[in-house]
All heavy atoms as TSV, in Angstrom:
chain	resi	resn	atom	element	x	y	z
A	1	MET	N	N	0.823	-1.199	0.000
A	1	MET	CA	C	0.000	0.000	0.000
A	1	MET	C	C	0.863	1.258	0.000
A	1	MET	O	O	0.520	2.225	-0.647
A	1	MET	CB	C	-0.916	-0.034	1.226
A	1	MET	CG	C	-1.816	1.160	1.340
A	1	MET	SD	S	-2.953	1.205	-0.049
A	1	MET	CE	C	-3.753	2.737	0.244
A	2	ALA	N	N	1.983	1.239	0.682
A	2	ALA	CA	C	2.809	2.436	0.785
A	2	ALA	C	C	3.397	2.822	-0.564
A	2	ALA	O	O	3.430	4.013	-0.908
A	2	ALA	CB	C	3.915	2.218	1.799
A	3	ILE	N	N	3.860	1.829	-1.329
A	3	ILE	CA	C	4.440	2.149	-2.639
A	3	ILE	C	C	3.360	2.646	-3.592
A	3	ILE	O	O	3.599	3.554	-4.393
A	3	ILE	CB	C	5.211	0.941	-3.223
A	3	ILE	CG1	C	5.987	1.360	-4.461
A	3	ILE	CG2	C	4.305	-0.171	-3.615
A	3	ILE	CD1	C	7.410	1.557	-4.201
A	4	GLU	N	N	2.146	2.088	-3.487
A	4	GLU	CA	C	1.050	2.552	-4.344
A	4	GLU	C	C	0.670	3.992	-4.009
A	4	GLU	O	O	0.445	4.799	-4.911
A	4	GLU	CB	C	-0.166	1.641	-4.184
A	4	GLU	CG	C	0.047	0.257	-4.733
A	4	GLU	CD	C	-1.148	-0.643	-4.447
A	4	GLU	OE1	O	-2.154	-0.146	-3.915
A	4	GLU	OE2	O	-1.047	-1.837	-4.753
A	5	ALA	N	N	0.612	4.302	-2.745
A	5	ALA	CA	C	0.281	5.678	-2.339
A	5	ALA	C	C	1.359	6.649	-2.801
A	5	ALA	O	O	1.056	7.761	-3.242
A	5	ALA	CB	C	0.107	5.748	-0.834
A	6	GLY	N	N	2.609	6.216	-2.735
A	6	GLY	CA	C	3.696	7.071	-3.198
A	6	GLY	C	C	3.641	7.317	-4.694
A	6	GLY	O	O	3.879	8.434	-5.162
A	7	LEU	N	N	3.327	6.269	-5.449
A	7	LEU	CA	C	3.235	6.426	-6.899
A	7	LEU	C	C	2.046	7.313	-7.292
A	7	LEU	O	O	2.142	8.109	-8.224
A	7	LEU	CB	C	3.127	5.060	-7.569
A	7	LEU	CG	C	4.409	4.222	-7.543
A	7	LEU	CD1	C	4.155	2.843	-8.130
A	7	LEU	CD2	C	5.525	4.919	-8.294
A	8	ILE	N	N	0.945	7.169	-6.575
A	8	ILE	CA	C	-0.214	8.031	-6.854
A	8	ILE	C	C	0.127	9.483	-6.530
A	8	ILE	O	O	-0.199	10.406	-7.288
A	8	ILE	CB	C	-1.442	7.548	-6.065
A	8	ILE	CG1	C	-1.938	6.228	-6.656
A	8	ILE	CG2	C	-2.554	8.585	-6.099
A	8	ILE	CD1	C	-3.034	5.563	-5.850
A	9	ALA	N	N	0.816	9.709	-5.419
A	9	ALA	CA	C	1.219	11.072	-5.063
A	9	ALA	C	C	2.199	11.631	-6.087
A	9	ALA	O	O	2.130	12.814	-6.446
A	9	ALA	CB	C	1.831	11.091	-3.668
A	10	LEU	N	N	3.104	10.783	-6.563
A	10	LEU	CA	C	4.038	11.212	-7.609
A	10	LEU	C	C	3.290	11.575	-8.890
A	10	LEU	O	O	3.584	12.588	-9.534
A	10	LEU	CB	C	5.069	10.116	-7.879
A	10	LEU	CG	C	6.109	10.419	-8.946
A	10	LEU	CD1	C	7.005	11.562	-8.510
A	10	LEU	CD2	C	6.925	9.177	-9.250
A	11	GLY	N	N	2.309	10.765	-9.256
A	11	GLY	CA	C	1.508	11.052	-10.453
A	11	GLY	C	C	0.726	12.344	-10.307
A	11	GLY	O	O	0.640	13.131	-11.255
A	12	ALA	N	N	0.168	12.567	-9.122
A	12	ALA	CA	C	-0.574	13.809	-8.887
A	12	ALA	C	C	0.364	15.014	-8.966
A	12	ALA	O	O	0.021	16.045	-9.546
A	12	ALA	CB	C	-1.274	13.761	-7.539
A	13	GLY	N	N	1.543	14.870	-8.405
A	13	GLY	CA	C	2.516	15.960	-8.464
A	13	GLY	C	C	2.963	16.243	-9.877
A	13	GLY	O	O	3.107	17.402	-10.283
A	14	LEU	N	N	3.194	15.184	-10.648
A	14	LEU	CA	C	3.578	15.371	-12.044
A	14	LEU	C	C	2.451	16.013	-12.849
A	14	LEU	O	O	2.701	16.859	-13.714
A	14	LEU	CB	C	3.974	14.038	-12.668
A	14	LEU	CG	C	5.351	13.502	-12.291
A	14	LEU	CD1	C	5.554	12.103	-12.858
A	14	LEU	CD2	C	6.435	14.429	-12.787
A	15	ALA	N	N	1.220	15.599	-12.565
A	15	ALA	CA	C	0.082	16.161	-13.310
A	15	ALA	C	C	-0.015	17.661	-13.104
A	15	ALA	O	O	-0.164	18.425	-14.063
A	15	ALA	CB	C	-1.215	15.481	-12.882
A	16	ILE	N	N	0.096	18.089	-11.873
A	16	ILE	CA	C	-0.060	19.531	-11.624
A	16	ILE	C	C	1.211	20.304	-11.995
A	16	ILE	O	O	1.156	21.418	-12.499
A	16	ILE	CB	C	-0.498	19.803	-10.178
A	16	ILE	CG1	C	-1.052	21.213	-10.080
A	16	ILE	CG2	C	0.638	19.617	-9.199
A	16	ILE	CD1	C	-1.974	21.402	-8.947
A	17	GLY	N	N	2.369	19.672	-11.795
A	17	GLY	CA	C	3.613	20.351	-12.135
A	17	GLY	C	C	3.792	20.542	-13.630
A	17	GLY	O	O	4.141	21.633	-14.096
A	18	LEU	N	N	3.544	19.497	-14.388
A	18	LEU	CA	C	3.692	19.604	-15.839
A	18	LEU	C	C	2.600	20.482	-16.453
A	18	LEU	O	O	2.850	21.190	-17.431
A	18	LEU	CB	C	3.699	18.216	-16.468
A	18	LEU	CG	C	4.928	17.369	-16.126
A	18	LEU	CD1	C	4.797	15.971	-16.711
A	18	LEU	CD2	C	6.197	18.036	-16.619
A	19	ALA	N	N	1.408	20.434	-15.863
A	19	ALA	CA	C	0.346	21.320	-16.348
A	19	ALA	C	C	0.716	22.780	-16.089
A	19	ALA	O	O	0.482	23.648	-16.929
A	19	ALA	CB	C	-0.976	20.976	-15.681
A	20	GLY	N	N	1.304	23.047	-14.933
A	20	GLY	CA	C	1.740	24.408	-14.632
A	20	GLY	C	C	2.847	24.867	-15.554
A	20	GLY	O	O	2.872	26.023	-16.000
A	21	LEU	N	N	3.763	23.967	-15.848
A	21	LEU	CA	C	4.848	24.299	-16.771
A	21	LEU	C	C	4.307	24.597	-18.165
A	21	LEU	O	O	4.695	25.584	-18.806
A	21	LEU	CB	C	5.860	23.155	-16.816
A	21	LEU	CG	C	7.092	23.367	-17.684
A	21	LEU	CD1	C	7.945	24.491	-17.130
A	21	LEU	CD2	C	7.886	22.086	-17.784
A	22	GLY	N	N	3.385	23.766	-18.629
A	22	GLY	CA	C	2.783	23.984	-19.942
A	22	GLY	C	C	1.987	25.279	-20.003
A	22	GLY	O	O	2.049	26.011	-20.992
A	23	ALA	N	N	1.252	25.556	-18.933
A	23	ALA	CA	C	0.478	26.798	-18.895
A	23	ALA	C	C	1.395	28.013	-18.902
A	23	ALA	O	O	1.118	29.007	-19.572
A	23	ALA	CB	C	-0.421	26.821	-17.670
A	24	GLY	N	N	2.489	27.919	-18.175
A	24	GLY	CA	C	3.440	29.026	-18.144
A	24	GLY	C	C	4.070	29.281	-19.491
A	24	GLY	O	O	4.218	30.431	-19.924
A	25	LEU	N	N	4.451	28.215	-20.170
A	25	LEU	CA	C	5.052	28.373	-21.492
A	25	LEU	C	C	4.050	28.935	-22.497
A	25	LEU	O	O	4.390	29.790	-23.317
A	25	LEU	CB	C	5.598	27.031	-21.986
A	25	LEU	CG	C	6.830	26.507	-21.253
A	25	LEU	CD1	C	7.184	25.104	-21.726
A	25	LEU	CD2	C	8.006	27.444	-21.448
A	26	ALA	N	N	2.807	28.455	-22.426
A	26	ALA	CA	C	1.785	28.963	-23.354
A	26	ALA	C	C	1.453	30.412	-23.049
A	26	ALA	O	O	1.283	31.224	-23.965
A	26	ALA	CB	C	0.532	28.098	-23.265
A	27	GLU	N	N	1.369	30.736	-21.757
A	27	GLU	CA	C	0.996	32.091	-21.386
A	27	GLU	C	C	2.093	33.098	-21.747
A	27	GLU	O	O	1.793	34.257	-22.024
A	27	GLU	CB	C	0.690	32.167	-19.905
A	27	GLU	CG	C	0.016	33.437	-19.526
A	27	GLU	CD	C	-0.930	33.258	-18.365
A	27	GLU	OE1	O	-1.256	32.121	-18.037
A	27	GLU	OE2	O	-1.316	34.266	-17.801
A	28	LYS	N	N	3.324	32.649	-21.759
A	28	LYS	CA	C	4.426	33.543	-22.141
A	28	LYS	C	C	4.226	34.036	-23.566
A	28	LYS	O	O	4.298	35.238	-23.835
A	28	LYS	CB	C	5.753	32.789	-22.023
A	28	LYS	CG	C	6.944	33.540	-22.577
A	28	LYS	CD	C	8.172	32.663	-22.643
A	28	LYS	CE	C	7.937	31.490	-23.513
A	28	LYS	NZ	N	8.735	31.293	-24.669
A	29	ASP	N	N	3.961	33.130	-24.475
A	29	ASP	CA	C	3.797	33.515	-25.877
A	29	ASP	C	C	2.512	34.303	-26.101
A	29	ASP	O	O	2.503	35.310	-26.806
A	29	ASP	CB	C	3.804	32.266	-26.763
A	29	ASP	CG	C	5.150	31.563	-26.734
A	29	ASP	OD1	O	6.165	32.235	-26.476
A	29	ASP	OD2	O	5.181	30.345	-26.969
A	30	VAL	N	N	1.431	33.836	-25.497
A	30	VAL	CA	C	0.150	34.513	-25.677
A	30	VAL	C	C	0.198	35.901	-25.046
A	30	VAL	O	O	-0.295	36.877	-25.615
A	30	VAL	CB	C	-0.997	33.673	-25.077
A	30	VAL	CG1	C	-2.295	34.442	-25.084
A	30	VAL	CG2	C	-1.156	32.375	-25.840
A	31	GLY	N	N	0.800	36.010	-23.878
A	31	GLY	CA	C	0.886	37.294	-23.196
A	31	GLY	C	C	1.706	38.305	-23.972
A	31	GLY	O	O	1.345	39.484	-24.051
A	32	THR	N	N	2.788	37.844	-24.543
A	32	THR	CA	C	3.626	38.731	-25.344
A	32	THR	C	C	2.852	39.280	-26.532
A	32	THR	O	O	2.879	40.488	-26.817
A	32	THR	CB	C	4.876	37.988	-25.821
A	32	THR	OG1	O	5.574	37.484	-24.694
A	32	THR	CG2	C	5.781	38.879	-26.627
A	33	ALA	N	N	2.141	38.401	-27.210
A	33	ALA	CA	C	1.366	38.829	-28.369
A	33	ALA	C	C	0.217	39.746	-27.958
A	33	ALA	O	O	-0.071	40.742	-28.633
A	33	ALA	CB	C	0.832	37.612	-29.115
A	34	ALA	N	N	-0.429	39.427	-26.842
A	34	ALA	CA	C	-1.567	40.238	-26.397
A	34	ALA	C	C	-1.124	41.631	-25.978
A	34	ALA	O	O	-1.773	42.628	-26.317
A	34	ALA	CB	C	-2.286	39.541	-25.242
A	35	VAL	N	N	-0.039	41.725	-25.258
A	35	VAL	CA	C	0.449	43.039	-24.832
A	35	VAL	C	C	0.905	43.851	-26.041
A	35	VAL	O	O	0.665	45.066	-26.125
A	35	VAL	CB	C	1.583	42.879	-23.795
A	35	VAL	CG1	C	2.283	44.202	-23.557
A	35	VAL	CG2	C	1.026	42.337	-22.496
A	36	GLY	N	N	1.521	43.205	-27.004
A	36	GLY	CA	C	1.924	43.894	-28.237
A	36	GLY	C	C	0.726	44.425	-29.002
A	36	GLY	O	O	0.741	45.556	-29.502
A	37	ALA	N	N	-0.328	43.617	-29.070
A	37	ALA	CA	C	-1.537	44.052	-29.777
A	37	ALA	C	C	-2.212	45.196	-29.029
A	37	ALA	O	O	-2.703	46.144	-29.649
A	37	ALA	CB	C	-2.499	42.879	-29.936
A	38	MET	N	N	-2.237	45.113	-27.690
A	38	MET	CA	C	-2.865	46.175	-26.901
A	38	MET	C	C	-2.058	47.469	-26.966
A	38	MET	O	O	-2.615	48.561	-26.861
A	38	MET	CB	C	-3.035	45.737	-25.448
A	38	MET	CG	C	-4.184	44.781	-25.243
A	38	MET	SD	S	-4.481	44.408	-23.513
A	38	MET	CE	C	-3.285	43.128	-23.227
A	39	ALA	N	N	-0.754	47.362	-27.139
A	39	ALA	CA	C	0.067	48.561	-27.264
A	39	ALA	C	C	-0.247	49.301	-28.555
A	39	ALA	O	O	-0.183	50.540	-28.603
A	39	ALA	CB	C	1.549	48.200	-27.211
A	40	GLU	N	N	-0.601	48.561	-29.588
A	40	GLU	CA	C	-0.932	49.190	-30.856
A	40	GLU	C	C	-2.375	49.674	-30.910
A	40	GLU	O	O	-2.669	50.675	-31.546
A	40	GLU	CB	C	-0.672	48.210	-32.002
A	40	GLU	CG	C	0.801	47.913	-32.197
A	40	GLU	CD	C	1.056	46.987	-33.358
A	40	GLU	OE1	O	0.119	46.691	-34.115
A	40	GLU	OE2	O	2.216	46.546	-33.495
A	41	ASN	N	N	-3.280	48.926	-30.278
A	41	ASN	CA	C	-4.699	49.281	-30.305
A	41	ASN	C	C	-5.306	48.963	-28.944
A	41	ASN	O	O	-5.452	47.806	-28.581
A	41	ASN	CB	C	-5.413	48.500	-31.419
A	41	ASN	CG	C	-6.842	48.940	-31.617
A	41	ASN	OD1	O	-7.324	49.829	-30.921
A	41	ASN	ND2	N	-7.516	48.328	-32.579
A	42	GLU	N	N	-5.701	50.001	-28.216
A	42	GLU	CA	C	-6.231	49.812	-26.861
A	42	GLU	C	C	-7.564	49.085	-26.841
A	42	GLU	O	O	-7.948	48.528	-25.821
A	42	GLU	CB	C	-6.372	51.167	-26.172
A	42	GLU	CG	C	-5.052	51.846	-25.920
A	42	GLU	CD	C	-5.232	53.217	-25.297
A	42	GLU	OE1	O	-6.385	53.602	-25.033
A	42	GLU	OE2	O	-4.220	53.888	-25.101
A	43	LYS	N	N	-8.276	49.072	-27.954
A	43	LYS	CA	C	-9.578	48.399	-28.012
A	43	LYS	C	C	-9.445	46.877	-27.942
A	43	LYS	O	O	-10.438	46.189	-27.772
A	43	LYS	CB	C	-10.316	48.795	-29.292
A	43	LYS	CG	C	-10.704	50.258	-29.317
A	43	LYS	CD	C	-11.420	50.616	-30.600
A	43	LYS	CE	C	-11.782	52.089	-30.597
A	43	LYS	NZ	N	-12.401	52.492	-31.848
A	44	LEU	N	N	-8.254	46.358	-28.081
A	44	LEU	CA	C	-8.043	44.909	-28.051
A	44	LEU	C	C	-7.810	44.380	-26.640
A	44	LEU	O	O	-7.452	43.210	-26.470
A	44	LEU	CB	C	-6.846	44.536	-28.940
A	44	LEU	CG	C	-7.043	44.804	-30.430
A	44	LEU	CD1	C	-5.759	44.513	-31.192
A	44	LEU	CD2	C	-8.182	43.967	-30.977
A	45	PHE	N	N	-8.048	45.224	-25.618
A	45	PHE	CA	C	-7.806	44.792	-24.244
A	45	PHE	C	C	-8.670	43.592	-23.863
A	45	PHE	O	O	-8.187	42.629	-23.274
A	45	PHE	CB	C	-8.053	45.946	-23.267
A	45	PHE	CG	C	-7.922	45.541	-21.836
A	45	PHE	CD1	C	-6.663	45.339	-21.283
A	45	PHE	CD2	C	-9.042	45.335	-21.047
A	45	PHE	CE1	C	-6.536	44.954	-19.963
A	45	PHE	CE2	C	-8.915	44.949	-19.721
A	45	PHE	CZ	C	-7.659	44.758	-19.182
A	46	GLY	N	N	-9.946	43.627	-24.197
A	46	GLY	CA	C	-10.858	42.542	-23.835
A	46	GLY	C	C	-10.461	41.229	-24.490
A	46	GLY	O	O	-10.431	40.178	-23.847
A	47	LYS	N	N	-10.143	41.295	-25.769
A	47	LYS	CA	C	-9.726	40.082	-26.477
A	47	LYS	C	C	-8.399	39.557	-25.928
A	47	LYS	O	O	-8.202	38.358	-25.784
A	47	LYS	CB	C	-9.613	40.349	-27.978
A	47	LYS	CG	C	-10.928	40.582	-28.645
A	47	LYS	CD	C	-10.768	40.838	-30.125
A	47	LYS	CE	C	-12.130	41.117	-30.739
A	47	LYS	NZ	N	-12.040	41.438	-32.155
A	48	GLY	N	N	-7.507	40.473	-25.625
A	48	GLY	CA	C	-6.219	40.064	-25.052
A	48	GLY	C	C	-6.392	39.420	-23.696
A	48	GLY	O	O	-5.726	38.434	-23.374
A	49	LEU	N	N	-7.300	39.969	-22.900
A	49	LEU	CA	C	-7.574	39.396	-21.580
A	49	LEU	C	C	-8.149	37.985	-21.702
A	49	LEU	O	O	-7.748	37.074	-20.966
A	49	LEU	CB	C	-8.526	40.306	-20.805
A	49	LEU	CG	C	-8.804	39.918	-19.372
A	49	LEU	CD1	C	-7.520	40.046	-18.551
A	49	LEU	CD2	C	-9.882	40.800	-18.784
A	50	ILE	N	N	-9.062	37.800	-22.625
A	50	ILE	CA	C	-9.651	36.469	-22.825
A	50	ILE	C	C	-8.585	35.493	-23.306
A	50	ILE	O	O	-8.530	34.346	-22.851
A	50	ILE	CB	C	-10.830	36.552	-23.813
A	50	ILE	CG1	C	-11.991	37.284	-23.146
A	50	ILE	CG2	C	-11.263	35.163	-24.266
A	50	ILE	CD1	C	-13.136	37.593	-24.066
A	51	LEU	N	N	-7.727	35.940	-24.216
A	51	LEU	CA	C	-6.661	35.058	-24.706
A	51	LEU	C	C	-5.673	34.711	-23.593
A	51	LEU	O	O	-5.068	33.638	-23.609
A	51	LEU	CB	C	-5.934	35.703	-25.883
A	51	LEU	CG	C	-6.733	35.770	-27.174
A	51	LEU	CD1	C	-5.946	36.541	-28.236
A	51	LEU	CD2	C	-7.050	34.371	-27.675
A	52	MET	N	N	-5.503	35.618	-22.630
A	52	MET	CA	C	-4.600	35.318	-21.503
A	52	MET	C	C	-5.196	34.295	-20.549
A	52	MET	O	O	-4.470	33.583	-19.856
A	52	MET	CB	C	-4.288	36.610	-20.728
A	52	MET	CG	C	-3.379	37.557	-21.453
A	52	MET	SD	S	-1.732	36.919	-21.614
A	52	MET	CE	C	-1.242	36.855	-19.906
A	53	VAL	N	N	-6.511	34.217	-20.498
A	53	VAL	CA	C	-7.177	33.302	-19.572
A	53	VAL	C	C	-7.177	31.871	-20.115
A	53	VAL	O	O	-7.141	30.914	-19.335
A	53	VAL	CB	C	-8.612	33.794	-19.289
A	53	VAL	CG1	C	-9.390	32.791	-18.486
A	53	VAL	CG2	C	-8.574	35.119	-18.560
A	54	ILE	N	N	-7.202	31.715	-21.413
A	54	ILE	CA	C	-7.309	30.379	-22.018
A	54	ILE	C	C	-6.178	29.445	-21.567
A	54	ILE	O	O	-6.449	28.304	-21.180
A	54	ILE	CB	C	-7.404	30.495	-23.552
A	54	ILE	CG1	C	-8.748	31.111	-23.920
A	54	ILE	CG2	C	-7.244	29.132	-24.220
A	54	ILE	CD1	C	-8.901	31.434	-25.379
A	55	PRO	N	N	-4.909	29.860	-21.556
A	55	PRO	CA	C	-3.872	28.932	-21.076
A	55	PRO	C	C	-4.021	28.569	-19.595
A	55	PRO	O	O	-3.516	27.540	-19.162
A	55	PRO	CB	C	-2.561	29.682	-21.319
A	55	PRO	CG	C	-2.863	30.666	-22.359
A	55	PRO	CD	C	-4.288	31.052	-22.149
A	56	GLU	N	N	-4.715	29.400	-18.838
A	56	GLU	CA	C	-4.920	29.095	-17.415
A	56	GLU	C	C	-5.779	27.855	-17.229
A	56	GLU	O	O	-5.721	27.214	-16.185
A	56	GLU	CB	C	-5.571	30.279	-16.706
A	56	GLU	CG	C	-4.700	31.506	-16.649
A	56	GLU	CD	C	-3.517	31.341	-15.726
A	56	GLU	OE1	O	-3.660	30.603	-14.747
A	56	GLU	OE2	O	-2.479	31.930	-15.994
A	57	THR	N	N	-6.597	27.535	-18.232
A	57	THR	CA	C	-7.442	26.351	-18.087
A	57	THR	C	C	-6.610	25.076	-18.036
A	57	THR	O	O	-7.053	24.083	-17.466
A	57	THR	CB	C	-8.458	26.256	-19.225
A	57	THR	OG1	O	-7.771	26.233	-20.466
A	57	THR	CG2	C	-9.425	27.418	-19.197
A	58	ILE	N	N	-5.433	25.104	-18.626
A	58	ILE	CA	C	-4.575	23.917	-18.612
A	58	ILE	C	C	-4.210	23.543	-17.188
A	58	ILE	O	O	-4.251	22.380	-16.796
A	58	ILE	CB	C	-3.310	24.169	-19.460
A	58	ILE	CG1	C	-3.673	24.408	-20.913
A	58	ILE	CG2	C	-2.356	22.979	-19.341
A	58	ILE	CD1	C	-2.514	24.864	-21.757
A	59	ILE	N	N	-3.898	24.539	-16.375
A	59	ILE	CA	C	-3.529	24.263	-14.985
A	59	ILE	C	C	-4.741	23.792	-14.186
A	59	ILE	O	O	-4.613	22.974	-13.272
A	59	ILE	CB	C	-2.849	25.480	-14.328
A	59	ILE	CG1	C	-2.234	25.114	-12.986
A	59	ILE	CG2	C	-3.797	26.603	-14.144
A	59	ILE	CD1	C	-1.067	24.220	-13.069
A	60	ILE	N	N	-5.922	24.260	-14.553
A	60	ILE	CA	C	-7.133	23.781	-13.873
A	60	ILE	C	C	-7.339	22.304	-14.181
A	60	ILE	O	O	-7.697	21.515	-13.295
A	60	ILE	CB	C	-8.348	24.636	-14.283
A	60	ILE	CG1	C	-8.180	26.055	-13.749
A	60	ILE	CG2	C	-9.646	24.021	-13.756
A	60	ILE	CD1	C	-9.205	27.037	-14.244
A	61	PHE	N	N	-7.092	21.903	-15.422
A	61	PHE	CA	C	-7.205	20.481	-15.767
A	61	PHE	C	C	-6.189	19.654	-14.982
A	61	PHE	O	O	-6.495	18.556	-14.511
A	61	PHE	CB	C	-7.003	20.260	-17.264
A	61	PHE	CG	C	-8.071	20.870	-18.126
A	61	PHE	CD1	C	-7.766	21.361	-19.371
A	61	PHE	CD2	C	-9.377	20.952	-17.681
A	61	PHE	CE1	C	-8.744	21.915	-20.167
A	61	PHE	CE2	C	-10.367	21.510	-18.471
A	61	PHE	CZ	C	-10.048	21.995	-19.718
A	62	GLY	N	N	-4.982	20.150	-14.854
A	62	GLY	CA	C	-3.968	19.450	-14.059
A	62	GLY	C	C	-4.367	19.344	-12.604
A	62	GLY	O	O	-4.161	18.306	-11.959
A	63	LEU	N	N	-4.952	20.412	-12.073
A	63	LEU	CA	C	-5.417	20.392	-10.686
A	63	LEU	C	C	-6.536	19.381	-10.499
A	63	LEU	O	O	-6.560	18.637	-9.512
A	63	LEU	CB	C	-5.879	21.788	-10.274
A	63	LEU	CG	C	-6.405	21.918	-8.854
A	63	LEU	CD1	C	-5.297	21.652	-7.849
A	63	LEU	CD2	C	-7.003	23.295	-8.638
A	64	VAL	N	N	-7.453	19.326	-11.475
A	64	VAL	CA	C	-8.548	18.349	-11.387
A	64	VAL	C	C	-7.994	16.929	-11.416
A	64	VAL	O	O	-8.438	16.061	-10.648
A	64	VAL	CB	C	-9.569	18.587	-12.524
A	64	VAL	CG1	C	-10.542	17.428	-12.634
A	64	VAL	CG2	C	-10.310	19.886	-12.300
A	65	MET	N	N	-7.027	16.680	-12.281
A	65	MET	CA	C	-6.419	15.342	-12.346
A	65	MET	C	C	-5.719	15.005	-11.028
A	65	MET	O	O	-5.810	13.865	-10.537
A	65	MET	CB	C	-5.428	15.253	-13.509
A	65	MET	CG	C	-6.085	15.240	-14.855
A	65	MET	SD	S	-7.293	13.924	-15.053
A	65	MET	CE	C	-6.289	12.488	-14.842
A	66	ALA	N	N	-5.024	15.964	-10.456
A	66	ALA	CA	C	-4.348	15.721	-9.177
A	66	ALA	C	C	-5.356	15.431	-8.070
A	66	ALA	O	O	-5.146	14.531	-7.245
A	66	ALA	CB	C	-3.479	16.922	-8.808
A	67	ILE	N	N	-6.461	16.151	-8.073
A	67	ILE	CA	C	-7.498	15.908	-7.060
A	67	ILE	C	C	-8.122	14.536	-7.258
A	67	ILE	O	O	-8.355	13.803	-6.289
A	67	ILE	CB	C	-8.563	17.026	-7.104
A	67	ILE	CG1	C	-7.962	18.327	-6.570
A	67	ILE	CG2	C	-9.794	16.640	-6.297
A	67	ILE	CD1	C	-8.850	19.532	-6.736
A	68	LEU	N	N	-8.381	14.167	-8.500
A	68	LEU	CA	C	-8.953	12.839	-8.764
A	68	LEU	C	C	-7.997	11.741	-8.314
A	68	LEU	O	O	-8.422	10.725	-7.754
A	68	LEU	CB	C	-9.295	12.689	-10.244
A	68	LEU	CG	C	-10.489	13.487	-10.736
A	68	LEU	CD1	C	-10.637	13.339	-12.242
A	68	LEU	CD2	C	-11.753	13.039	-10.033
A	69	LEU	N	N	-6.717	11.916	-8.560
A	69	LEU	CA	C	-5.742	10.915	-8.106
A	69	LEU	C	C	-5.669	10.878	-6.583
A	69	LEU	O	O	-5.556	9.811	-5.979
A	69	LEU	CB	C	-4.365	11.220	-8.695
A	69	LEU	CG	C	-4.193	10.889	-10.168
A	69	LEU	CD1	C	-2.878	11.434	-10.673
A	69	LEU	CD2	C	-4.282	9.408	-10.397
A	70	TRP	N	N	-5.749	12.051	-5.952
A	70	TRP	CA	C	-5.677	12.127	-4.496
A	70	TRP	C	C	-6.899	11.465	-3.848
A	70	TRP	O	O	-6.782	10.782	-2.842
A	70	TRP	CB	C	-5.559	13.582	-4.070
A	70	TRP	CG	C	-5.462	13.777	-2.605
A	70	TRP	CD1	C	-4.519	13.269	-1.769
A	70	TRP	CD2	C	-6.354	14.525	-1.793
A	70	TRP	NE1	N	-4.768	13.688	-0.502
A	70	TRP	CE2	C	-5.890	14.450	-0.486
A	70	TRP	CE3	C	-7.500	15.256	-2.070
A	70	TRP	CZ2	C	-6.540	15.077	0.559
A	70	TRP	CZ3	C	-8.130	15.890	-1.037
A	70	TRP	CH2	C	-7.646	15.787	0.269
A	71	VAL	N	N	-8.057	11.672	-4.472
A	71	VAL	CA	C	-9.284	11.069	-3.936
A	71	VAL	C	C	-9.223	9.548	-4.053
A	71	VAL	O	O	-9.688	8.831	-3.176
A	71	VAL	CB	C	-10.522	11.642	-4.671
A	71	VAL	CG1	C	-11.759	10.838	-4.354
A	71	VAL	CG2	C	-10.708	13.096	-4.311
A	72	LYS	N	N	-8.614	9.058	-5.132
A	72	LYS	CA	C	-8.503	7.606	-5.345
A	72	LYS	C	C	-7.581	6.977	-4.305
A	72	LYS	O	O	-7.721	5.795	-3.987
A	72	LYS	CB	C	-7.974	7.345	-6.747
A	72	LYS	CG	C	-7.941	5.887	-7.109
A	72	LYS	CD	C	-7.490	5.681	-8.529
A	72	LYS	CE	C	-7.297	4.228	-8.820
A	72	LYS	NZ	N	-8.446	3.584	-9.372
A	73	MET	N	N	-6.647	7.775	-3.759
A	73	MET	CA	C	-5.717	7.256	-2.755
A	73	MET	C	C	-6.479	6.841	-1.564
A	73	MET	O	O	-6.639	6.100	-0.866
A	73	MET	CB	C	-4.713	8.341	-2.344
A	73	MET	CG	C	-3.325	7.946	-2.604
A	73	MET	SD	S	-2.135	9.299	-2.616
A	73	MET	CE	C	-2.171	9.972	-1.036
């Protein structure tokens, strides 16, 4: 049981860690483009904000997977 619990905890940690890494990498590119677009045209703030939120969903999926793994423990 101890090794199984450790592997599940490792999987949960990897799920949230890799999801966070992926979200960070995606948000870097999207954020750069959004800020550049907003610098040229202030009316694009809303669209830029929405585009910045989309990569955040990746980390929510990772968190959900980690919670599901934790509940299974």
